[in-house]
C-alpha positions in Angstrom: 30.7 26.9 9.5 32.9 27.6 6.8 33.1 26.9 3.8 33.6 22.4 2.9 36.1 22.9 0.0 36.6 19.5 -2.7 40.5 19.8 -1.2 39.2 19.2 2.2 37.0 16.1 0.7 39.9 14.4 -0.7 41.9 15.0 2.2 39.0 12.9 4.5 39.5 10.5 1.5 43.0 10.0 1.7 42.6 9.7 5.9 40.2 6.7 5.1 42.5 5.4 2.6 45.4 5.5 5.3 43.4 4.0 7.9 41.5 1.1 6.3 45.4 -0.1 5.4 46.0 0.1 9.4 43.2 -2.4 9.7 44.9 -4.7 6.8 48.3 -4.3 8.9 46.1 -5.3 11.8 43.9 -8.3 10.5 47.8 -9.9 8.8 49.3 -9.4 12.2 46.2 -11.4 14.0 46.2 -13.8 11.0 50.3 -14.1 11.4 50.7 -13.8 7.8 54.1 -13.1 6.6 53.6 -12.1 3.2 50.9 -9.6 2.6 51.8 -7.1 -0.1 50.4 -8.9 -2.6 46.6 -9.4 -0.7 43.7 -7.1 -1.4 41.5 -6.6 1.7 38.7 -8.6 0.6 41.2 -11.4 -0.3 41.8 -10.7 3.7 38.7 -10.6 5.2 38.1 -14.3 3.1 41.0 -15.8 5.2 39.1 -13.6 8.5 36.5 -16.0 7.2 38.4 -19.3 6.6 40.0 -18.9 10.1 36.9 -18.2 11.6 38.2 -15.9 14.5 36.1 -13.2 14.3 32.2 -12.9 15.1 29.6 -12.8 12.2 28.8 -8.7 13.5 32.9 -8.1 13.2 33.0 -9.5 9.8 29.9 -7.9 8.8 31.5 -4.4 9.7 34.9 -5.3 8.1 32.6 -6.2 4.7 31.0 -2.7 5.5 34.3 -1.2 5.4 35.4 -2.9 2.3 32.4 -1.9 0.6 32.6 1.6 1.3 36.1 1.7 0.8 35.8 0.0 -2.9 33.2 2.9 -3.8 35.3 5.6 -2.7 38.3 4.6 -4.5 36.9 3.5 -7.9 33.6 5.3 -8.0 32.9 8.3 -5.6 33.8 11.4 -7.2 32.6 9.9 -10.6 29.5 9.4 -9.2 29.3 12.3 -6.9 30.3 15.0 -9.6 32.2 17.2 -7.6 33.0 19.6 -10.3 29.5 20.2 -10.6 28.7 20.8 -7.4 32.2 22.7 -6.4 30.3 25.2 -4.5 27.5 23.7 -3.5 27.8 24.0 -0.2 25.1 22.1 1.7 26.6 19.1 -0.9 30.3 19.5 0.1 29.4 19.8 3.8 26.7 16.4 3.1 29.5 14.6 1.9 32.3 15.8 4.4 30.2 14.3 7.4 29.5 11.5 5.5 33.3 10.9 5.3 33.8 11.8 8.6 31.6 9.1 9.6 32.9 6.1 8.1 36.3 7.2 9.2 35.1 7.5 12.7 33.6 3.9 11.7 37.3 2.7 11.0 39.0 3.9 13.2 36.1 2.2 16.2 36.7 -1.0 14.2 40.6 -0.6 14.2 40.6 -0.1 17.6 38.4 -2.6 18.8 41.2 -5.2 16.2 43.6 -4.3 18.7 42.0 -4.4 21.7 40.3 -8.3 20.7 
């Protein structure tokens, strides 16, 4: 197995942010909302709850995605101290696996959303 690099991790985070933006877009289409540019994912989830269009499991999944996405954007790199671990292959591989699993969770939710 090749050594994971911080660049690969950063790229995976970028993919995750892109995938979450597709969920935002698709949720807004589901809600039939024209103006979306100023709404955060958290605000969109509040609208989803208010409209009661998904079951509790789907809402729980959305809130989990929001929580993890917010952690990635606001705390992840500080909390994990990647500079300190830049040559620690087991640490980097573990983080890359976590991110890939999270991206799959997002993609699975988005596929479900498009099929519902």
